[in-house]
C-alpha positions as CSV (number, residue, x, y, z in Angstrom):
1,M,-74.0,35.7,12.2
2,S,-74.7,37.7,9.0
3,D,-77.6,36.9,6.7
4,A,-76.0,38.8,3.9
5,P,-75.5,36.7,0.7
6,S,-72.0,35.5,0.1
7,P,-70.1,37.3,-2.7
8,P,-69.9,35.4,-6.0
9,V,-66.8,33.4,-6.7
10,D,-64.3,34.8,-9.1
11,Q,-64.6,32.3,-11.8
12,T,-61.4,33.2,-13.6
13,A,-59.4,32.8,-10.4
14,L,-61.2,29.6,-9.5
15,W,-60.5,27.9,-12.9
16,N,-56.9,29.1,-13.1
17,G,-56.3,27.8,-9.5
18,D,-56.8,24.5,-7.8
19,A,-60.1,23.8,-9.5
20,G,-58.6,24.1,-13.0
21,H,-55.6,22.0,-12.1
22,A,-57.8,19.3,-10.6
23,W,-59.8,19.1,-13.9
24,V,-56.4,18.7,-15.7
25,D,-55.3,15.9,-13.4
26,L,-58.7,14.1,-13.6
27,Q,-59.2,14.8,-17.4
28,A,-59.3,11.1,-18.4
29,T,-61.9,10.3,-15.7
30,L,-64.1,13.3,-16.5
31,D,-64.0,12.8,-20.2
32,A,-65.1,9.2,-19.9
33,L,-67.7,10.1,-17.3
34,F,-69.4,12.7,-19.5
35,A,-68.6,11.1,-22.8
36,P,-72.3,10.4,-23.5
37,I,-73.2,14.1,-23.1
38,A,-70.3,15.2,-25.4
39,E,-71.5,12.6,-28.0
40,H,-75.0,14.1,-27.9
41,L,-73.7,17.5,-28.7
42,V,-71.4,16.2,-31.5
43,D,-74.1,14.0,-33.0
44,T,-76.5,16.9,-33.4
45,A,-73.7,19.1,-34.8
46,V,-72.9,16.4,-37.4
47,D,-76.6,16.0,-38.3
48,A,-76.9,19.8,-38.8
49,E,-73.8,19.7,-41.1
50,A,-72.1,22.4,-38.9
51,R,-68.8,23.8,-40.2
52,D,-67.8,26.7,-38.0
53,V,-68.3,25.6,-34.3
54,L,-67.6,27.4,-31.1
55,D,-67.3,25.3,-27.9
56,V,-68.0,27.5,-24.9
57,G,-66.3,26.6,-21.6
58,C,-64.4,23.9,-23.5
59,G,-62.1,23.0,-20.6
60,T,-59.5,20.4,-21.5
61,G,-61.0,20.1,-25.0
62,A,-63.0,16.9,-25.1
63,T,-66.0,18.2,-27.0
64,T,-64.0,20.5,-29.2
65,L,-61.7,17.6,-30.3
66,A,-64.6,15.2,-30.8
67,L,-66.2,17.8,-33.0
68,A,-63.1,18.3,-35.1
69,R,-62.7,14.6,-35.5
70,R,-66.2,14.0,-36.6
71,L,-66.7,17.1,-38.7
72,G,-63.5,16.6,-40.5
73,P,-60.8,18.9,-42.0
74,A,-63.3,21.1,-43.8
75,S,-64.7,22.3,-40.4
76,R,-63.3,24.9,-38.1
77,C,-63.7,24.0,-34.4
78,T,-62.8,26.5,-31.7
79,G,-62.8,26.2,-27.9
80,V,-62.9,29.1,-25.5
81,D,-62.3,29.0,-21.8
82,V,-60.9,31.2,-19.0
83,S,-58.7,28.4,-17.6
84,A,-55.0,28.6,-18.8
85,P,-54.0,25.1,-17.4
86,M,-57.0,23.4,-19.0
87,L,-56.4,25.0,-22.4
88,E,-52.7,24.1,-22.2
89,L,-53.8,20.5,-22.0
90,A,-56.4,20.9,-24.7
91,R,-53.8,22.3,-27.1
92,T,-51.4,19.4,-26.3
93,R,-54.2,16.9,-26.9
94,A,-55.1,18.5,-30.3
95,A,-51.4,18.4,-31.4
96,D,-51.0,14.8,-30.3
97,A,-54.2,13.7,-32.2
98,G,-53.3,15.7,-35.3
99,L,-56.5,17.7,-35.1
100,D,-56.8,21.3,-36.4
101,A,-58.7,22.7,-33.4
102,A,-58.1,26.2,-32.1
103,F,-58.3,27.3,-28.4
104,V,-58.9,30.8,-27.1
105,L,-58.0,31.9,-23.6
106,A,-60.8,34.4,-22.9
107,D,-64.1,35.0,-21.2
108,A,-66.8,34.3,-23.7
109,Q,-69.0,37.0,-22.1
110,T,-66.6,39.8,-23.1
111,H,-64.2,38.4,-25.8
112,A,-64.3,40.3,-29.1
113,F,-65.1,37.4,-31.4
114,D,-65.2,38.3,-35.1
115,P,-68.9,39.1,-35.9
116,A,-71.0,36.5,-37.7
117,T,-68.4,33.8,-37.6
118,F,-70.0,30.7,-36.2
119,D,-72.8,28.6,-37.5
120,R,-73.1,26.6,-34.3
121,I,-72.4,27.3,-30.6
122,V,-72.1,24.3,-28.3
123,S,-71.3,23.8,-24.6
124,R,-71.0,20.9,-22.3
125,F,-71.6,22.4,-18.8
126,G,-69.8,25.6,-19.7
127,V,-72.6,28.3,-19.8
128,M,-73.7,28.4,-16.1
129,F,-70.7,30.4,-14.8
130,F,-71.2,33.8,-16.5
131,A,-71.3,36.9,-14.3
132,D,-73.8,38.4,-16.6
133,P,-75.5,35.6,-18.7
134,V,-77.6,38.0,-20.8
135,A,-74.5,39.9,-21.8
136,A,-72.7,36.6,-22.5
137,F,-75.3,35.2,-24.7
138,A,-75.7,38.5,-26.5
139,N,-72.0,38.4,-27.2
140,L,-72.3,34.9,-28.5
141,R,-75.2,35.9,-30.7
142,R,-73.1,38.6,-32.3
143,A,-70.4,36.1,-33.1
144,S,-73.0,33.8,-34.8
145,R,-74.3,33.9,-38.3
146,S,-77.9,34.7,-39.2
147,V,-78.8,31.0,-39.5
148,A,-76.8,29.8,-36.5
149,A,-77.9,27.4,-33.8
150,L,-77.1,27.2,-30.1
151,H,-77.0,23.9,-28.3
152,A,-75.9,23.7,-24.7
153,I,-76.1,21.1,-21.9
154,A,-76.6,22.4,-18.4
155,W,-77.5,20.8,-15.1
156,R,-81.0,20.8,-13.8
157,S,-81.5,21.3,-10.1
158,A,-79.5,20.0,-7.2
159,D,-82.6,18.0,-6.1
160,D,-82.6,16.4,-9.5
161,N,-78.9,15.5,-9.2
162,P,-78.4,14.1,-5.7
163,F,-75.1,12.5,-6.7
164,M,-73.6,15.9,-7.3
165,T,-74.3,17.1,-3.7
166,T,-73.8,13.9,-1.8
167,A,-70.3,14.8,-0.8
168,E,-71.0,18.2,0.7
169,R,-74.2,16.9,2.5
170,A,-72.2,14.0,4.0
171,V,-69.2,15.9,5.4
172,A,-70.4,19.5,5.8
173,S,-70.1,19.1,9.6
174,L,-66.5,18.0,9.4
175,L,-65.3,20.9,7.2
176,P,-65.0,24.7,7.3
177,P,-68.3,26.4,6.1
178,L,-68.9,25.4,2.5
179,P,-70.1,28.0,0.0
180,P,-73.8,27.9,-0.6
181,R,-75.2,26.7,-3.9
182,R,-76.6,29.9,-5.4
183,A,-79.9,29.4,-7.3
184,D,-79.2,32.4,-9.5
185,G,-75.5,31.4,-10.2
186,P,-72.9,31.6,-11.4
187,G,-72.4,28.0,-10.5
188,Q,-73.2,24.4,-11.4
189,F,-77.0,24.7,-11.0
190,A,-77.5,28.3,-12.2
191,F,-79.6,27.1,-15.1
192,A,-81.9,24.8,-13.1
193,N,-84.9,27.1,-13.6
194,P,-86.1,26.7,-17.3
195,A,-88.1,30.0,-17.2
196,R,-85.0,31.9,-16.1
197,V,-83.0,30.3,-19.0
198,R,-85.6,31.2,-21.5
199,D,-85.7,34.8,-20.3
200,I,-81.9,35.0,-20.4
201,L,-81.7,33.8,-24.0
202,A,-84.7,35.9,-25.2
203,D,-83.2,39.0,-23.6
204,A,-79.9,38.2,-25.4
205,G,-81.7,38.1,-28.7
206,W,-82.0,34.4,-29.3
207,R,-85.2,32.9,-30.7
208,D,-86.9,29.4,-31.0
209,I,-85.8,28.6,-27.5
210,V,-86.4,25.0,-26.5
211,L,-85.4,23.2,-23.2
212,T,-85.7,19.5,-23.2
213,P,-84.9,17.2,-20.2
214,L,-81.9,15.0,-20.9
215,D,-81.3,12.2,-18.4
216,T,-78.0,10.5,-19.1
217,P,-76.6,7.4,-17.4
218,C,-73.0,8.1,-16.3
219,A,-70.3,5.8,-14.9
220,M,-66.8,5.8,-13.6
221,P,-64.5,3.1,-12.2
222,R,-64.9,2.6,-8.5
223,D,-61.3,3.3,-7.8
224,A,-61.7,6.8,-9.4
225,L,-64.4,7.9,-7.0
226,E,-62.1,9.1,-4.1
227,G,-60.1,11.3,-6.4
228,Y,-63.3,12.7,-7.9
229,V,-65.0,13.6,-4.6
230,T,-61.8,14.9,-2.9
231,R,-60.5,17.1,-5.7
232,L,-63.6,18.6,-7.2
233,G,-66.5,20.8,-6.1
234,P,-66.9,22.6,-2.7
235,V,-65.5,19.6,-0.8
236,G,-62.4,19.4,-2.9
237,L,-61.7,23.1,-2.3
238,A,-62.4,22.8,1.5
239,L,-60.1,19.8,1.9
240,R,-57.1,21.9,0.9
241,Q,-57.5,23.8,4.2
242,V,-57.7,20.9,6.7
243,D,-55.2,18.8,8.6
244,D,-54.4,15.1,7.9
245,A,-56.7,13.8,10.7
246,T,-59.7,15.8,9.4
247,R,-59.0,14.7,5.9
248,E,-59.0,11.0,7.0
249,R,-62.4,11.4,8.7
250,V,-63.8,13.2,5.7
251,V,-62.6,10.5,3.2
252,E,-64.0,7.7,5.4
253,A,-67.4,9.5,5.6
254,L,-67.4,10.0,1.8
255,H,-66.8,6.3,1.1
256,E,-69.9,5.6,3.3
257,A,-72.0,8.3,1.7
258,F,-71.5,6.9,-1.9
259,V,-72.3,3.2,-1.2
260,S,-75.7,3.4,-2.9
261,Y,-74.0,4.5,-6.1
262,I,-71.5,1.6,-6.3
263,F,-72.3,-1.4,-8.4
264,G,-69.4,-3.9,-8.5
265,D,-66.4,-2.1,-9.9
266,E,-68.4,0.9,-11.1
267,V,-69.9,4.1,-9.7
268,R,-73.2,4.9,-11.5
269,F,-75.6,7.8,-11.5
270,T,-77.9,9.7,-13.8
271,A,-77.0,13.2,-14.9
272,A,-80.2,15.2,-15.0
273,C,-79.7,18.0,-17.5
274,W,-81.3,20.4,-19.8
275,S,-80.6,20.2,-23.5
276,I,-80.9,23.9,-24.4
277,E,-81.5,24.8,-28.1
278,A,-82.0,28.2,-29.7
279,R,-81.5,30.0,-33.0
280,T,-80.4,33.4,-34.2
281,P,-83.3,35.6,-35.5
């Protein structure tokens, strides 16, 4: 057995493949689940009287559309993401809602944004996946005005978020080897270490960097749990490779593993995150 580290996942391929399509299929569940976090970002943008806002890793558009709705027609809200299927849904949702939000299919690390365009950069779980986070945040700083603010929400550690790793811990022995959770990313917990996050932002030219713990109660309907745990994350990807008998054993084990999170007709857990804020010099 080799002790060499596994190669990083191609994030563009991942989010344009099964993972991206799963987020599209589960959009309503995920939007409701993480609505309190999106509301936190939107509330602070409204309080700051933001007008030109970029939503990084916007996915199916929940935060971008909420910003456009709350900030009104005088604002310009733009979402950027590498996932074509997710942005297709985001554009459809914007049109259906009559909201003037723009969506850009691009990697925010390398995309040539117009310089000094945005007065606020926001992200709900979208900044942990950059191949080179210093380069990415430097690029976002160049796209920001001289008085711009950054406000991103990212997960703290896996230990702080046991709900998020319950599935893989419960069924790892039943599945092909699952990819390890890389402490240095890119990945869900890449920003768990606050010192690393501060160094990334400082090296990228941001100032007044503040990380504040944000613990948010989240809930989903009990009948949505199976779809959530069998379509998303490492387990969701691994289940696409197994036979029906293995899948049945995995699903049974997953139901047992999540019993402690079920309260009546709801699944409840706390999202342990960082609220990350910074400003341009």
